[in-house]
C-alpha positions in Angstrom: -11.4 -37.6 -21.1 -8.2 -38.2 -23.0 -8.4 -37.7 -26.8 -5.6 -38.9 -29.2 -5.2 -37.0 -32.4 -2.6 -39.3 -34.2 -2.0 -43.0 -34.5 0.2 -44.6 -31.8 3.1 -45.2 -34.2 3.5 -41.5 -34.8 3.6 -40.9 -31.2 6.2 -43.5 -30.6 8.3 -42.3 -33.4 8.2 -38.5 -32.2 9.0 -39.6 -28.5 12.0 -41.8 -29.8 13.3 -38.9 -32.0 12.8 -36.6 -29.1 15.0 -38.9 -27.0 17.5 -38.9 -29.9 17.2 -42.7 -30.1 17.5 -44.7 -33.4 15.2 -47.5 -34.1 17.9 -49.9 -33.3 18.8 -48.2 -30.0 15.0 -48.5 -28.8 14.6 -52.0 -30.2 17.7 -53.2 -28.1 16.4 -51.4 -25.1 13.0 -53.1 -25.4 14.4 -56.5 -26.5 12.4 -56.6 -29.8 13.5 -56.5 -33.4 14.0 -53.4 -35.4 11.6 -54.7 -37.9 9.0 -55.0 -35.4 9.6 -51.6 -34.0 9.4 -50.3 -37.6 6.0 -51.8 -38.3 4.8 -50.4 -35.1 5.9 -46.9 -35.9 4.4 -47.1 -39.4 1.1 -48.6 -38.4 1.7 -52.0 -40.1 1.3 -53.8 -36.6 -0.7 -52.7 -33.7 1.1 -52.9 -30.3 -0.3 -54.8 -27.4 -1.2 -53.0 -24.2 2.1 -54.3 -22.6 4.3 -53.3 -25.6 3.0 -49.7 -25.3 3.8 -49.7 -21.7 7.3 -51.2 -22.1 8.3 -48.8 -24.9 6.9 -45.8 -22.8 9.1 -47.0 -19.8 12.2 -47.3 -22.1 11.5 -43.8 -23.6 11.1 -42.5 -20.2 7.7 -40.9 -21.3 5.7 -39.0 -18.6 2.8 -40.9 -17.1 0.4 -38.2 -18.6 1.7 -39.0 -22.0 1.6 -42.8 -21.4 -2.0 -42.6 -20.9 -2.3 -40.8 -24.4 -0.3 -43.5 -26.0 -2.6 -46.2 -24.6 -5.6 -44.3 -25.8 -4.0 -43.9 -29.2 -3.6 -47.7 -29.3 -7.0 -48.3 -28.3 -6.6 -49.2 -24.8 -7.9 -47.6 -21.5 -5.6 -45.3 -19.6 -3.9 -47.0 -16.5 -2.4 -44.1 -14.7 -4.9 -42.2 -12.4 -5.0 -38.6 -12.2 -6.6 -37.3 -9.0 -6.8 -33.8 -7.4 -4.6 -33.4 -4.3 -7.6 -33.0 -2.1 -8.9 -36.7 -3.2 -8.7 -38.9 -0.1 -6.6 -41.3 -2.0 -3.8 -38.8 -2.1 -4.3 -37.7 1.7 -0.9 -39.3 2.7 1.0 -37.7 -0.1 -0.5 -34.2 0.7 0.3 -34.8 4.3 3.9 -35.7 3.3 4.2 -32.4 1.4 2.9 -30.3 4.3 5.4 -32.0 6.6 8.3 -31.2 4.2 7.2 -27.6 3.8 6.7 -27.1 7.6 9.8 -29.0 8.5 12.0 -26.8 6.2 11.3 -23.7 8.2 12.7 -21.1 9.0 13.7 -21.5 5.4 11.5 -21.1 2.4 9.8 -24.0 0.6 7.0 -24.4 -1.9 5.2 -27.1 -3.9 4.3 -26.6 -7.4 2.6 -28.7 -10.3 3.9 -29.3 -13.8 3.4 -25.7 -15.0 4.9 -24.1 -11.9 1.5 -23.3 -10.3 1.7 -22.9 -6.6 0.2 -25.8 -4.6 1.4 -24.9 -1.1 3.9 -22.8 0.6 5.5 -22.4 4.1 5.4 -19.2 6.1 9.1 -18.4 5.4 8.4 -18.3 1.5 5.2 -16.2 2.0 7.2 -13.5 4.1 9.7 -13.1 1.3 7.2 -12.3 -1.5 6.8 -8.6 -0.4 5.0 -6.0 -2.2 3.9 -7.3 -5.6 1.0 -6.6 -8.1 -2.0 -8.3 -6.5 -3.1 -9.6 -10.0 -0.1 -11.9 -9.9 -1.3 -13.5 -6.5 -4.7 -14.6 -8.1 -5.0 -18.3 -8.1 -3.6 -20.0 -9.9 -0.2 -18.4 -9.0 2.5 -19.1 -11.3 5.7 -18.8 -9.1 7.9 -18.2 -12.2 5.8 -15.4 -13.4 5.5 -14.0 -9.8 9.3 -13.9 -9.5 10.2 -12.8 -12.9 7.3 -10.3 -13.8 8.5 -6.7 -13.5 5.5 -6.1 -11.2 6.4 -9.0 -9.1 9.6 -9.9 -7.3 11.9 -9.3 -10.3 13.1 -5.7 -9.0 14.4 -7.2 -5.8 16.4 -10.1 -7.5 20.0 -8.8 -7.4 21.3 -11.3 -10.0 18.1 -11.3 -12.2 19.6 -12.2 -15.6 21.7 -15.0 -14.1 18.6 -16.4 -12.2 16.3 -15.9 -15.2 18.8 -17.9 -17.4 18.8 -20.7 -14.8 15.1 -20.8 -14.7 14.8 -20.8 -18.5 17.5 -23.5 -18.8 15.4 -25.6 -16.4 12.2 -25.1 -18.4 13.9 -26.0 -21.6 15.0 -29.3 -20.1 11.2 -29.9 -18.9 9.9 -29.3 -22.4 12.7 -31.7 -23.8 11.4 -34.3 -21.3 7.5 -33.6 -21.5 7.0 -31.9 -24.9 4.6 -29.5 -22.8 3.4 -26.6 -25.2 2.3 -24.5 -22.0 6.0 -24.6 -20.6 7.2 -23.6 -24.2 4.9 -20.5 -23.9 6.2 -19.8 -20.5 9.7 -19.8 -21.7 8.9 -17.1 -24.2 7.2 -15.1 -21.6 10.0 -15.1 -19.1 12.5 -14.5 -21.8 10.6 -11.3 -23.1 10.5 -9.7 -19.5 12.8 -6.6 -19.3 15.7 -6.6 -16.9 15.0 -4.4 -14.0 17.0 -1.3 -13.1 20.2 -2.8 -11.3 20.2 0.5 -9.1 17.0 -0.4 -7.8 18.2 -3.8 -6.7 21.4 -2.9 -5.1 25.0 -4.1 -5.8 25.7 -7.6 -6.8 27.8 -9.5 -4.3 29.5 -12.6 -5.8 29.2 -15.4 -3.4 32.1 -18.0 -3.0 30.2 -20.8 -4.4 29.2 -18.9 -7.6 31.4 -20.9 -9.8 29.6 -24.2 -8.9 26.0 -23.2 -8.3 23.6 -20.6 -9.3 22.3 -18.7 -6.2 19.2 -16.7 -5.8 20.3 -13.1 -4.4 17.2 -11.3 -3.0 17.2 -7.8 -1.7 15.2 -7.2 1.3 14.5 -4.7 4.1 17.1 -6.5 6.1 19.7 -6.6 3.4 20.7 -9.0 0.7 19.7 -12.8 1.3 21.6 -15.5 -0.8 19.8 -18.9 -1.3 20.7 -22.1 -3.0 17.9 -24.3 -4.1 16.9 -28.0 -4.3 14.2 -29.8 -6.0 12.2 -33.0 -4.4 10.0 -35.3 -6.3 8.0 -38.4 -5.2 9.8 -41.6 -6.0 8.0 -44.2 -8.4 4.6 -42.4 -8.5 1.7 -44.3 -10.5 -0.6 -41.3 -10.2 -0.3 -38.4 -12.8 -0.8 -35.7 -10.4 2.1 -37.1 -8.0 4.2 -37.6 -10.9 4.1 -33.9 -11.8 4.4 -32.5 -8.2 7.6 -30.9 -7.2 8.8 -29.4 -3.9 11.2 -26.5 -4.2 13.3 -25.8 -1.1 15.8 -22.9 -0.4 18.6 -23.1 1.9 20.8 -20.1 3.2 24.0 -20.0 1.2 25.7 -17.9 3.9 25.7 -17.4 7.7 24.1 -14.0 7.4 21.2 -15.2 5.4 20.7 -18.2 7.9 20.8 -15.6 10.9 18.3 -13.2 9.2 15.8 -16.1 8.5 16.1 -17.3 12.0 15.3 -13.8 13.4 12.3 -13.5 11.1 11.0 -16.8 12.4 11.3 -15.7 15.9 9.4 -12.4 15.2 6.5 -14.4 13.6 6.5 -16.7 16.6 6.5 -13.9 19.1 3.6 -12.1 17.4 
């Protein structure tokens, strides 16, 4: 059940300010008068259901929060929120599995809005290595698993650089979603100590370091270097799908690609 704690006008004003838009900016985007928008924000006028959806779209408000705006305005939510095992999302879950499997022998995983692990391929699971079992208890937060001192942190060669990259991504997510859980996760990740560099091996600066932040991971077979990409569903109308992301890792050099291929061949032979 969705419960609104403030009038719809307060939510609209907060989202407009979060998007750094003036009333004139938003009124022009929505093709309404600034006077009408001002009345909506102050509660002197009540928005129609269509007006709430129009303003939410112009403000690029996430689907979860669009439902909240509708409830605050006295309307029923319009965006469904199903679990991934719901029959209605079978096609989407199958698509995720296809992407993860098709990306092998390279690592890939799917996460929800809070970076909890939804699914991963064998190549990713093989890279996790020896970590505190407590970090692997569901729901597994992949950022905590990678950055925690008892997790993969000690094997990330460019730990500080990679953490700064992840924190910057989280800050952008908070700007977009206003999610308090992600704000707490930023504070947690930022507080983790930097592992002893000697335990992680020397840093090898890749040729592409000036244009992209790589993930440099030390393994028993030497250092592996990855570049990452993110895939999301286009035009989702379900809250769960709108918050689902597939993170894929590609080899940044020939040695990494060859090592991952050998790993896959050994798994196939076993």
